[in-house]
FIKE-730342 format. One record per atom (N, C-alpha, C): x, y, z. Coordinates in pm, whole numbers, plus 50000, padded with zeros to 5 digits. Atoms other than C-alpha are relative to their C-alpha. Example, Ala and Ser with C-alpha at 12.3 -4.5 7.8 and 13.67 -1.06 7.14 Angstrom:
// residues 2
500894988150000 512304955050780 500905012050000 499184988149994 513674989450714 499235010950073 
***
This chain:
// residues 411
498745004149938 145151844061126 500864992949897 499105006550095 148191834260918 500264985650040 499755014049970 148841797260889 501384998450063 498705001349933 151631787561134 500984992249915 498965006650078 154911777060977 500774990150086 499245009849924 156441744861098 501495001749978 498564998050024 159761754360942 500565010350099 499564990049903 159991785061163 500094994150141 500085005649865 159191763161466 501014988950024 499215012249987 161691735561398 501165001250098 498864998549909 164431750561618 499614997150144 500465002049863 162301746361933 499054988250005 500915011549993 160801712262015 498635003450056 501304996349943 158061727362232 499185008049900 500744992250098 157141752861967 499594991649880 500375009050108 157191725761702 498714992650032 501205007549962 154591705261893 498785009150005 501134990749996 152391735761954 499555003749859 500344996450137 152551744861586 499334988549928 500655011650059 151681709561477 498554998950048 501355000249944 148681710861708 499135010849936 500754989150062 147601744461566 499644996749855 500285003750139 147861731261211 498864989949993 501085009849997 145621701961299 498665006650029 501244993049967 143021724761458 499455007549879 500444992550118 142921746161145 499404990849894 500455009250104 142431715760921 498634994150028 501305005949966 139401702461111 499065010450061 500884989449951 137841736161195 498604998049941 501365002750043 134071732761177 499535009049887 500404990650104 133591763560964 500554995649864 499375003950126 136061752160699 499454986749949 500445013450041 134881715960698 498595000449941 501384999150048 131181724560656 499935007849869 500014991950123 131811751460398 500494991949880 499455007950110 133971728260186 499034989249956 500925010850036 131411700160202 498815005549923 501184994550065 128481722260105 500335006449866 499624994450129 130381739759827 500164989049896 499855011350093 131141705759674 498674993249970 501315006650015 127551693659721 498915010150038 500984989449969 125161723559701 498694994450052 501255004549938 122101719759921 498835007949941 501154992750053 118781728159756 499265007450111 500714992249900 116991755759942 498535000849968 499554995049869 115201767460132 500214988550099 499755010449900 116571747660427 499965006050140 500074996349859 116241748460803 501234994250070 498725003649941 119491747561001 499864997050148 499885003249858 120061730061334 501464996650025 498605002349967 123611732461472 500134998250151 499935003649859 124351715661806 501404995350035 498725005049953 127541710062005 501015011250024 498974990249968 130761727062105 500545007149876 499574993650125 131601734261740 498825005449920 501224996350074 128021744461648 500115013749936 499924986450053 128751781361602 500905000549877 499085000250114 131731775161372 499384992549882 500625007850108 129851748661172 498885007949935 501064991750057 126881771961131 500585011149915 499344989850080 129251798961007 500414994949864 499655006050128 130491775260737 498804998049911 501245001950077 126921767460632 499535013249942 500424986950050 126121804560599 500895004749886 499094996050107 129221810660389 499714992649870 500205008250120 128401782260151 498605001049944 501385001050048 124621783560134 499065009350074 500804991149917 123401813060338 498775005649934 501164994650070 121041825560069 498814990650007 501075009849996 119071793460100 499444997450139 500435002449862 118621795360478 498655006650027 501294994649960 115021799260593 500025004250146 499914997249856 115651797760970 500994990350061 499005008749939 118121782661211 499975000650151 499835001049855 118781771661568 501414995250028 498645003749962 122281770461716 500054998650151 499815002149856 123051755762060 501444995750024 498615003249973 126591755662194 500325002350147 499544998449862 128611756462513 500085014750036 499944986249953 128481787962719 501395005849974 498744993650032 131161811762594 500574996049865 499475005050127 131561794062257 499375006649878 500534992650114 129551818162038 501065010049956 498824992350037 132381833261839 499925005649857 500094995150137 131391838161471 498785009149986 501154991250024 128841861261312 498704992449982 501205008050027 126411832161265 498895003150100 501044997949899 124621838961594 499415014149993 500574986650017 124041875161488 499085000949878 500915000350114 122101864861176 498565000350052 501374999049946 118461875361234 499144987749974 500765012250027 117261842161090 500314988950099 499505010549911 119081822661362 499745003550146 500094999049855 118211817461727 501204992550058 498805006049942 121411810761923 499854999050151 500125002649856 121421795262271 501304994250053 498855005849931 124131786062521 499504991550116 500425009149893 123941757662772 501224994050069 498955005249913 125951737763025 500784988549941 499105011050037 128881714562967 501134999650102 500375013550045 130061689063073 498714994450060 501255004649942 126931686063287 498835007949942 501194992650044 123461694763153 499495009150112 500574990849902 121791724163324 498625004449954 501354995550036 118491742763311 499965005349857 499954995050137 119591759262986 500044988549898 500015011850088 120181724562836 498574995249977 501405004150013 116551715862905 499235010349918 500654989550080 115441749362763 500374998549853 499575002150138 117501742062451 499294988049938 500735011650050 115871707962418 498585003549963 501374995650030 112451724062434 499985008749874 499914991350117 113501750462180 500204991949872 499785008650116 114701723061944 498704993449957 501275006450035 111381704861960 499035010149938 500884989650053 109461737261899 500435003949858 499474996350132 111731746161605 499604989749894 500375010550095 111091712461437 498505000049975 501465000450014 107351714061503 499485011549916 500484988350070 107011748861356 500475000749855 499535000250139 108941741261035 498924993949910 501035005150090 106771734260730 500084984849981 500085014550018 105661698760650 500974995149894 499075004050105 107921698560343 501395005850021 498704993849972 110921714860514 501144990249979 498765007650010 114411702760436 500955005350107 499144996149887 116821702660730 501474997249972 498565002349994 120571706660758 500374999650148 499565001749863 121771692761093 501534999850004 498564999749978 125321700661208 500244996350145 499865005149863 126301680161513 501454997350032 498645002349951 129531679761709 499954995550144 499925004849863 130701666762044 499535010650100 500564991149900 129161681662356 498505000949994 501464999450018 125621678662220 499274992650112 500665008149898 124791652062480 499655008150124 500234991749881 125091677562761 499195012549968 500544986850033 123951708862578 498525000149969 501405000750043 120551697062454 499374987350057 500625011949942 118251673962647 498505002150024 501415000749965 114601664562685 499824987150079 500065012249918 114381640062978 498644993149989 501265007449994 111761612863002 499185005350117 500844995549888 108771621163226 500444993450131 499625005249870 109621617063591 501465001650035 498584997949974 113321625563557 500275014850016 499704986149973 114311658363718 501435003549968 498674995250036 117351679663647 501064995250098 498985004149901 119141671163972 500404985449982 499695014250022 118871633563911 500764998249870 499305000650128 119971638763550 501455004350016 498644995349978 123021658163664 500824990050080 499285009749918 123961632463928 500404987849917 499685011450086 123771604363673 501125003549904 498974996050095 125861623463419 501345002250068 498764998549924 128421632163686 500644986450023 499475013649981 128761595163764 500534994349868 499565005250130 129011586363392 501335006049959 498754993450038 131781611963337 501204994250073 498895005549923 133881596163609 500064984950002 500115014749993 132951559863540 501074992649923 499055007050086 135551552063275 499344990749899 500715008750094 132871534463065 500255004349856 499914996650143 133201532562684 498815008749959 501034990550040 131161558862498 498724993049960 501225007050040 128741533062357 499154996350121 500725003449877 127811521862710 499405012650064 500504987449946 127481557962827 498775004649923 501124995350083 125201566062535 498744991750020 501185008249973 122901536562607 499285004850126 500604994949877 122361550062956 499315013249973 500584986950030 121781585462831 498724998749917 501155001550089 119411574062557 498804994150072 501095006349927 117391553362802 499195009750084 500694990149918 116441585062988 499675012749922 500194988350083 115971608562694 498904997949897 501035000550103 113121616562457 500555004049864 499424996250129 115541627962184 501264992149963 498775007450029 118721606962217 499704986049946 500165013550050 119311572962062 499104999149877 500804999950121 117621582561734 498585004850018 501404996449976 114401594161898 499625013549942 500334987150059 114661629561764 499524998349856 500405002150140 114291615561410 498504997849987 501445002150005 110731605561495 499255013149987 500674987150004 109861642261537 500175007249867 499814994050132 111061649961185 498904996049903 501135004550081 108111630661040 500384998049854 499525003950134 110091617960740 500415011849913 499454988950078 111201652860632 501484997449974 498645003150042 114551651560450 501035007350087 498944994549914 117701657060658 501364996649940 498575002050025 121311662060558 500705002250133 499364999749868 123341654260870 501525000049982 498554998950007 126951666460880 500564999250142 499515003349867 128911653061174 501485002950015 498604999049959 132141662761341 500224989350105 499895011749914 133271630461501 500935002450118 499194999649877 134481630661860 500034986350065 499995013649948 134361592761897 500894991249914 499205009750074 136651564161797 499094992049907 500795007450097 135401546761485 499025008549922 500854990450072 133351577261379 498584995049975 501375005050017 130011559361427 499015011350023 500974989149983 127181584761369 499104998250122 500885002549885 125131568161644 500665003750133 499304996649876 127811576861903 500295014850013 499684985749998 128241613661810 498785007650051 501124992749943 126071635862027 498894991050050 500975010049953 124351604762166 499004996049893 500825005250109 122901597461822 498605005549994 501344994250003 120011621961810 499164994949883 500745003850120 119061611161458 500344985949952 499555013250043 120841577561429 500084990750120 499965008949884 120071549661678 501204990749997 498895009549989 122831526961804 499474985749992 500375014049995 122861489361780 499554996550142 500475003749865 120901473862070 501114993150079 499035006449912 122981462662366 499545000950143 500425000049859 122731455962738 500355013250068 499754988049921 122481485262976 501044996850106 498955002449903 125581488163192 499455000150143 500435000549861 125251480663562 500265013450068 499904986949936 124591512763754 500004998650152 500075000149853 125041521164123 498564999350047 501355002449947 122061512564342 499175012750010 500784987649983 121111548964389 499275004249873 500674996850126 120061550364022 498984989449960 500855011450035 117921518964035 498575004049969 501404996250019 114611537864039 499805009849884 500164990650112 115291560163737 499104993849893 501025005150093 112561557063470 500554997149860 499425003450131 114511540363189 498944995149903 500865005050106 112711534462859 500804989949917 499315010950070 113521503462653 499454997849860 500575001950133 111631508862327 501085000349893 499055000650111 113511500162007 499745011749905 500104988850094 114221528361761 500574995649866 499555003850133 114491522261388 500745011549933 499274990050076 116881540361153 499045007249906 500874992250088 115131568460966 500615000749860 499474999450137 115551565460586 500125014249947 499954986250047 115121603360554 501265007350044 498794993849948 118431610360733 501224995049922 498785003250076 121591611560518 501195005750077 498934995749909 124681612660743 501374999649933 498654999050055 128231623360652 500955005350108 498954995049911 131421627760857 500815010549925 499244989550069 133111660960768 501315003350070 498744997749929 135861662061033 500174988950102 499745011249910 137531635461245 501425000750054 498675000749942 140531627161457 501004994449900 499105005650100 141991606561174 500525010649905 499564989050087 142071637360950 501025008650074 499084991649922 143741657461228 501374993450013 498725007049987 146421630761279 500815000449871 499304999850128 147241629660909 500575013949971 499494986450019 147621667560903 501245002350085 498824999049915 150021665961198 501184993049933 498935007650064 152041639461014 500575007449881 499544992850118 152201659560692 500815012450038 499294988049956 153251691160876 501354996650062 498735004249941 155931672561071 501014996149891 499105003550111 157351658160750 500495012649929 499624987250059 157361693360606 501135006450079 498964994549913 159541702960902 501264991350000 498835008550010 161981675160810 500104989250105 499995009949893 160961651261087 499544986349948 500535013450020 160551613661071 498704999150080 501325000149938 156931605661159 499454985950004 500775012449991 154931575961282 498625003450056 501384997949955 151121577961307 499474986850054 500495012049934 149631553061552 498484999449991 501435001550021 146151539461489 499205000450129 500745001149875 145201534061852 500855004850117 499304996949876 146061547062196 500434987050067 499525012449941 148131521562390 499264995650126 500785003649881 145781522262693 498815009350009 501214991949990 142291534962771 500035009650118 499964991649881 142981548763119 501115010449984 499114988950032 144701582763106 501404998450059 498685001149938 147521577063356 500794988549940 499325011650060 148331542663216 500465003449859 499644996150135 148321557062865 501225009150000 498864990949992 150701584862964 501294992750031 498815007549964 153121560463121 500504991649882 499615008450113 153091537162819 500595008549888 499494991250104 153571565762574 501395005250036 498704995049957 156471579762778 501074989249988 499025010950012 158191545962797 500314997149854 499795002250142 157681541662424 500955010549942 499164989450055 159251575562346 501464998650045 498645001849952 162271567462561 500784990049915 499365010350080 162981537362340 499865002449850 500334998050142 161671550962009 501125007049926 499054992250080 163761564461722 499635014850002 500244985650000 164071602161685 498885003549903 501064995550088 161131620561535 498705002450073 501334996749948 157421627561583 499114987749998 500975010949990 154821602361699 498645006050033 501334994149988 151081609161678 498984989250037 501135008449960 148161592861860 498755008850006 501244992549986 144511602761880 498944991450064 501095007249935 141371593462069 499625006750130 500334994949867 140101597662422 500264989450104 499805008849886 141211582262746 498925002650104 500964998349892 139201579063065 500745002150132 499484998349864 139791589263426 498874996650097 500975003049896 137951573763718 500245009850114 499794988949908 137451603863941 499774996250145 500295001649858 137711604064318 498775008150038 501234993349958 134831617864523 500105015049986 499824985550010 136271652964528 501215002949911 498884997850091 138411657564214 500495014350003 499404986750006 140761686764174 499875006049861 500014992950127 141681706663864 500534991149887 499455007050117 142281693563515 499044990049941 500785010050070 141021666863280 500894988749954 499285012150038 142111635063106 501345003049932 498744996850066 144781652062894 501075004450098 499044995849899 146421668663191 500424988150087 499705012149923 146191635663382 501014991449924 499095007950084 147881617363092 501385006549996 498724993050013 150561643963054 500824999350128 499255000549874 151481644163423 500544986050025 499505013749984 151721606263434 501204997749909 498875001350091 154011607963131 501215007650052 498894991849952 156101635563287 500804992950108 499295007549896 156951612763581 501004990449937 499115009550067 158441587363341 501095007049919 499074992650086 160181613963130 501025008050079 499174991349916 161881631163425 501494997949974 498565000450021 165501639663355 500434997549856 499675002650141 165341631662982 499735012849920 500154987150065 165961664562804 499634999749854 500295000950144 165241651362458 498604994649970 501345005550018 161641639362513 498965010650034 501064990149982 158531661262476 498664993449964 501305006050025 154841652662485 498895010350018 501194991449994 151701672862405 498764991150002 501285006949995 148281659762505 498935010550022 500964988949991 145321682662439 498704996549929 501315001450062 141621683662356 499875009649883 500104991550117 140931696762008 498925010650013 501044989949982 137911715962136 500475011550089 499474989349917 140121737362359 499694998650147 500315002249858 138871722562688 500444986050040 499565012949948 139911693762910 499274997650131 500825002149882 137361680363157 499235012650032 500684987749958 135881708763358 500935012049992 498984989650008 139021729263286 499825008549875 499984991350118 139321758863048 501304998649923 498775002750072 142771746462945 499804988049909 500175010950097 143091723562643 500764987450042 499175011449961 145751701162799 501355004950047 498674996349951 149481702362859 501074995249904 498805003950075 152911700262697 501124998350101 499015003049896 155431683162924 501324995649937 498685004250045 159121675262896 500764994250119 499205006449897 161951660463098 500225008450124 499834991349884 162051690563330 498715003350071 501294996349942 158331692463410 499874995850146 500155005049863 158511671163724 500765008850099 499204991549912 161271692563872 499365013850016 500624986749992 159511725263786 498754999850088 501195001049916 156261713763944 500344997850146 499555002249862 158091701464252 500515012750062 499494987349949 159841734964287 498855009550035 501174991549972 156381751164282 499194994950119 500645005049879 155381729864583 499004988849980 500975010550027 153431701564418 500674986349993 499545013950008 153791663864438 499204992949892 500695005750116 152981645564113 499124988150039 500775011949961 151841612964274 498735004050073 501174995449925 149521631364510 498985006549907 500914993450093 148051652664230 499304989949910 500635010550081 147421621664017 498954992750082 500955007349916 145721603864307 498745008150025 501164991349971 143431633664367 499395005749873 500474994550128 142801640263995 500165015250000 499704985849988 144431674164048 501225003549915 498834998050086 146931673263761 500125014449954 499964986250047 145941708163651 500775009150093 499284991749904 147331723263971 501514998249983 498575002650018 150701706263922 500505006549872 499544995250130 150931715663555 499945015149988 499954985349992 150041751663627 501285004350069 498764997049930 152921751663872 501244997849916 498835003150084 155301736263616 500025008449873 500054991350119 154201760963345 499734992549872 500165008650118 153041733663107 498594999749943 501375000450051 149331740763053 499905006649862 500284994450132 148021747862702 498625006350004 501294993150005 145261773662663 499795005249859 500324995550136 143631779262323 498725008249994 501354994750013 140111791062401 499224991349903 500815007950094 137261777962181 500704999049864 499245002650123 138711762461864 499134998549876 500875002350115 135671757261642 500054985849949 499975014150038 136291719961634 499914991350124 500085009449888 135921688961850 500134985949944 499755013350056 137551657061720 500854991750095 499295007249894 138711641362046 501345006550031 498724994949953 142271645162171 501124996349905 498775003050073 145661646762002 501134998450101 498795002249919 148761632362168 501164999649902 498884998750094 151941642961989 501294999350080 498735001649934 155321630662108 501155003649908 498824996650080 158761642161996 501254995850075 498695003749946 162201627362051 501075006449916 498954992850072 165121649661958 501244991249981 
***
C-alpha cells in the first residue's frame, strides 16, 4: 500500500484526520517495528518464537523477515480473524485464534498449547517473545478450581469497572498460572528476548499482556463485588527473572509523534498533549471538545485509553465511540471543529469499528437518523448513533495495538 500523502488530504479536514491516523498506524505496525529492531540487533539462532496478542501475526511476520532462517519453531496466538500475514502459513509455526475481549475455550486451549510449547523446547533453547495488547484475554491458564464461566463473568465485570489497568492486572494475575510473571517460571532460566508493543500508559512491561514474563510491583487487590468473594485467588510473590530481557518496540508516544510530524508536513500548527484530560470516556470527550472550541487553529493530539462504566445491558460501540459522541454534543453547530477518536488495533470495545470521526454536524445527522445522543450515551449505545450519523471508522485488523489516538482539528 502506498504511503498516504497528507498534502493531498489538506483540502478536507476529515480526510486530513483520517490520513494522519493512517500514517500513525503505519509507523507502529508490528511487522515493521519487530523487523527493524531485529535487523539492528541480530538474534543468535536457533530461536523459538512465541507471539501473543492482537498484533501477534504482524509481529511474527517481522521476525520471519529479519531472522527467519534462525527460527526453529514458533507459536502464534491472536484474536479470531486477525491472522493476516504469511507467518501463520510457515510450517514451523503453529497459529491459533482465541476470544477477545473475553477469554473463551480457545483461550484456555491456547494457554495449554503455550505451556506444552515451552516444555517441549530444548533445555538450552533461546526464546523470542513478541507480546502485544489483547494477550490477557487470548491466552490463559486459570488456577485450579476456576472454571471458564466464572473467569468470563469476572473479566466482563473488569471490562466495565473503569479500574486502572494495574488494578485489573492484579485481579487477573491472582487467578492465573501464567500472568503476573508466573510464565517466566516455566522457562527455567532459558534466555528470552521480549519485544513488547505497549498498549498501556507509561509503557510498563509488567502491565502489557498482564505481565506474563515480568511481574508487577506488589499492591492491594481491588475490592470486588460479593459474588466473586469465593474465587480461589493466589497471593504468592513472583520475582523478576534475570533471563528475560525486555524492550518496547512500539508505543502510543511514537504514534503521537508521527501524527505531529505528518501534520506539520501538511502545514498545520500542532500541539501534542502528554495526557488525556479525563479518564472517563464521556468526560474526556466533553473536555476535549470544549478545549478545541477555545484553542488556536491547527491539530491537537492525545493518546491513551479512557474507561466506560457499562450498564447492565450495553449497546453497540466502545470507549472511542463513547468519547466521540460526547464530544459531538459539545461541538454541535461548529463547522470548523473535527475530532477523531479510534483504537489503533482497529477495534473499539466489542465493536468491529475502530472508533469515530465527528464534527459540528454529527449531532444533527444522528438525530435525523432517529437517534438521541443523550439516550445512546446513557445506554452505552454510541455505535448505533454514530452509524446513523455516518461517522464510524472501520479499518479492519491493523497489525498494531498501541492504545487509542484522539486527533482534533480546528480550521
